[in-house]
C-alpha positions as CSV (number, residue, x, y, z in Angstrom):
1,M,27.7,0.1,-0.1
2,L,26.3,-0.5,-3.8
3,I,25.8,-4.1,-4.4
4,I,25.9,-5.1,-8.0
5,G,24.5,-8.5,-8.8
6,L,26.0,-10.3,-11.8
7,T,24.1,-13.1,-13.4
8,G,23.4,-14.7,-16.7
9,S,22.5,-18.0,-18.3
10,I,25.0,-20.9,-18.5
11,G,27.7,-20.2,-21.1
12,T,27.2,-16.6,-21.3
13,G,30.5,-15.6,-19.7
14,K,29.6,-14.7,-16.1
15,S,33.0,-15.8,-14.7
16,T,35.1,-14.1,-17.2
17,I,33.0,-10.8,-16.7
18,A,33.2,-11.1,-12.9
19,K,37.2,-11.2,-13.3
20,M,37.2,-8.1,-15.2
21,F,35.2,-6.3,-12.2
22,G,37.8,-7.7,-10.1
23,A,40.6,-6.3,-12.3
24,L,39.2,-2.9,-11.6
25,G,39.3,-3.2,-8.0
26,I,35.8,-4.3,-7.0
27,P,35.8,-7.3,-4.7
28,V,33.7,-10.1,-6.2
29,Y,31.7,-12.9,-4.4
30,D,31.5,-16.1,-6.4
31,A,28.5,-18.1,-5.4
32,D,29.7,-21.2,-7.1
33,A,32.8,-21.1,-5.5
34,A,31.2,-20.8,-2.1
35,V,29.0,-23.9,-2.8
36,H,32.4,-25.7,-3.8
37,A,33.7,-24.7,-0.5
38,L,30.4,-25.8,1.5
39,Y,30.6,-29.2,-0.5
40,N,34.5,-29.8,0.0
41,G,34.5,-30.6,3.6
42,G,32.4,-27.6,4.6
43,A,29.2,-27.0,6.6
44,A,26.9,-28.5,3.9
45,V,28.5,-31.9,3.6
46,A,26.7,-33.7,6.4
47,A,23.2,-32.4,5.9
48,V,23.5,-33.1,2.1
49,E,24.7,-36.7,2.7
50,K,21.9,-37.3,5.2
51,E,19.3,-36.0,2.6
52,F,21.0,-37.7,-0.5
53,P,22.7,-40.8,0.9
54,G,25.7,-41.9,-1.1
55,T,26.7,-38.5,-2.5
56,S,29.7,-37.9,-0.3
57,V,33.2,-39.5,-0.6
58,D,35.6,-39.0,2.4
59,G,33.8,-35.9,3.8
60,V,33.4,-34.3,0.4
61,I,30.2,-34.2,-1.8
62,D,30.6,-35.7,-5.0
63,R,28.7,-33.2,-7.5
64,Q,28.3,-35.7,-10.2
65,K,26.6,-38.2,-7.8
66,L,24.5,-35.3,-6.4
67,S,23.6,-34.1,-9.9
68,A,22.6,-37.6,-10.8
69,Q,20.1,-37.8,-8.0
70,V,18.6,-34.4,-8.0
71,L,18.8,-33.0,-11.9
72,G,15.1,-33.1,-13.2
73,D,13.4,-33.7,-10.0
74,Q,12.0,-30.4,-8.7
75,E,11.2,-31.8,-5.2
76,K,14.8,-32.9,-4.7
77,L,16.1,-29.9,-6.1
78,K,14.1,-27.9,-3.6
79,K,15.2,-29.9,-0.7
80,L,18.7,-29.4,-1.6
81,E,18.2,-25.6,-2.0
82,T,16.7,-25.6,1.6
83,I,19.9,-26.9,2.8
84,V,22.5,-24.9,0.6
85,H,20.9,-21.5,0.1
86,P,20.9,-20.2,3.7
87,L,24.7,-21.5,4.1
88,V,25.6,-19.5,0.9
89,H,23.6,-16.3,2.1
90,K,25.5,-16.5,5.3
91,S,28.9,-16.5,3.6
92,E,27.6,-13.8,1.3
93,R,26.7,-11.6,4.3
94,A,30.2,-12.2,5.8
95,F,31.8,-11.3,2.6
96,I,29.9,-7.9,2.2
97,A,30.6,-7.1,5.8
98,G,34.4,-7.8,5.2
99,A,34.4,-5.7,2.1
100,R,32.5,-2.8,3.8
101,A,35.0,-2.9,6.7
102,A,37.9,-2.8,4.5
103,G,36.4,0.4,2.9
104,H,35.0,-0.8,-0.3
105,R,32.1,1.2,-1.7
106,Q,30.8,-1.5,-4.1
107,V,30.8,-5.2,-4.5
108,V,30.0,-7.7,-7.2
109,L,27.8,-10.6,-6.2
110,E,28.3,-13.3,-9.0
111,I,25.2,-15.4,-8.6
112,P,24.2,-17.6,-11.5
113,L,20.7,-18.2,-10.2
114,L,20.1,-14.8,-9.3
115,F,16.6,-14.1,-10.8
116,E,15.6,-17.7,-10.1
117,T,16.2,-17.8,-6.4
118,K,14.7,-14.3,-6.1
119,G,17.9,-12.9,-5.0
120,T,17.6,-9.6,-6.8
121,N,16.2,-7.8,-3.5
122,R,19.8,-8.2,-2.3
123,C,21.1,-6.1,-5.1
124,D,21.2,-2.6,-6.1
125,I,22.1,-2.9,-9.7
126,L,21.7,-5.7,-11.9
127,V,24.2,-6.7,-14.7
128,V,23.3,-9.7,-17.0
129,T,25.8,-11.6,-19.4
130,S,24.4,-12.6,-22.7
131,V,25.3,-14.2,-26.0
132,A,23.7,-15.6,-29.1
133,P,22.3,-19.0,-28.6
134,D,24.6,-20.8,-31.1
135,I,27.7,-19.5,-29.3
136,Q,26.3,-20.3,-25.9
137,R,25.6,-23.9,-27.0
138,E,29.0,-24.3,-28.4
139,R,30.7,-23.0,-25.3
140,V,28.7,-25.3,-23.1
141,L,28.9,-28.4,-25.1
142,A,32.7,-28.0,-25.2
143,R,32.8,-28.6,-21.4
144,S,33.9,-31.9,-20.0
145,G,31.2,-34.4,-19.1
146,M,28.3,-32.0,-20.8
147,T,25.7,-33.7,-23.0
148,S,22.9,-31.9,-25.1
149,D,20.2,-33.5,-22.7
150,K,22.0,-32.1,-19.6
151,F,22.5,-28.7,-21.2
152,E,18.6,-28.6,-22.1
153,A,18.0,-29.7,-18.5
154,I,20.0,-26.9,-17.1
155,L,18.4,-24.4,-19.5
156,G,14.9,-25.6,-18.3
157,K,15.5,-24.5,-14.8
158,Q,16.9,-21.1,-15.9
159,M,15.0,-17.9,-16.6
160,P,15.1,-17.4,-20.4
161,D,17.9,-14.9,-21.5
162,I,15.5,-12.6,-23.0
163,E,13.7,-12.0,-19.7
164,K,17.0,-11.6,-17.8
165,R,17.9,-8.9,-20.4
166,R,14.6,-7.0,-19.9
167,R,15.0,-7.0,-16.1
168,A,18.8,-5.8,-16.2
169,H,20.2,-2.5,-15.6
170,F,23.1,-3.4,-17.8
171,I,23.9,-6.0,-20.3
172,V,27.2,-7.4,-21.4
173,N,27.3,-9.1,-24.7
174,T,30.2,-11.5,-24.4
175,G,30.0,-12.8,-27.9
176,T,32.2,-9.9,-29.5
177,G,35.6,-10.6,-28.0
178,M,37.5,-10.0,-24.9
179,E,38.5,-6.3,-25.6
180,A,34.8,-5.4,-26.3
181,S,33.6,-7.0,-23.2
182,S,36.3,-5.3,-21.0
183,K,35.1,-1.9,-22.4
184,Q,31.7,-2.8,-21.5
185,V,32.6,-3.4,-18.1
186,S,34.6,-0.3,-17.7
187,D,31.8,1.6,-19.0
188,I,29.5,0.2,-16.4
189,V,31.9,0.7,-13.6
190,R,32.3,4.5,-14.9
191,A,28.5,4.9,-15.1
192,L,28.2,3.7,-11.6
193,Y,30.8,6.0,-10.2
194,A,29.2,9.0,-12.0
195,V,25.9,8.0,-10.0
196,R,27.6,7.7,-6.7
197,S,29.3,11.0,-7.2
198,N,26.2,12.9,-8.0
199,R,24.4,11.2,-4.9
200,T,27.4,12.6,-2.8
201,N,27.1,16.1,-4.1
202,E,23.5,16.4,-3.9
């Protein structure tokens, strides 16, 4: 099975591009959604509340309260990662196994911090979403509850866009409209299909 890692900095359109892959029939694993499930009455709640008291309400982790405790504190962030990452990886493996059992030959893993968490070794192909900094900033600051300081703090823990682009097999520029982005995704899928076909015929 071909595992496609989809990543990119905040505000570069990962979720939109993931949906485009999904529309082409490729199963997509959403790491953020997996974390939400783990926090929303899932397996992470008890462990996170124990390490960060006061962050859960009625068996659900309040992400704003958690963010207030860990954002900008590298030691606390690492503690959180040691709780959450193994659980996310477990759900990811289950997703891949299910897709393989269903006969799919490729999947997309949409993981925001794929490079930063050294997850690239789990992927065969790396796709990076990218956009001009001014567009990125405009998109992110339009989000509810977002501030310039919070945006800069998030960027500070992410690998620079230029470095992600350098390591990518494919780059999707999301700043030129939905139609152009969709064409880029279709071109990637066709290219990967051609590679698989060539390998099969060898």
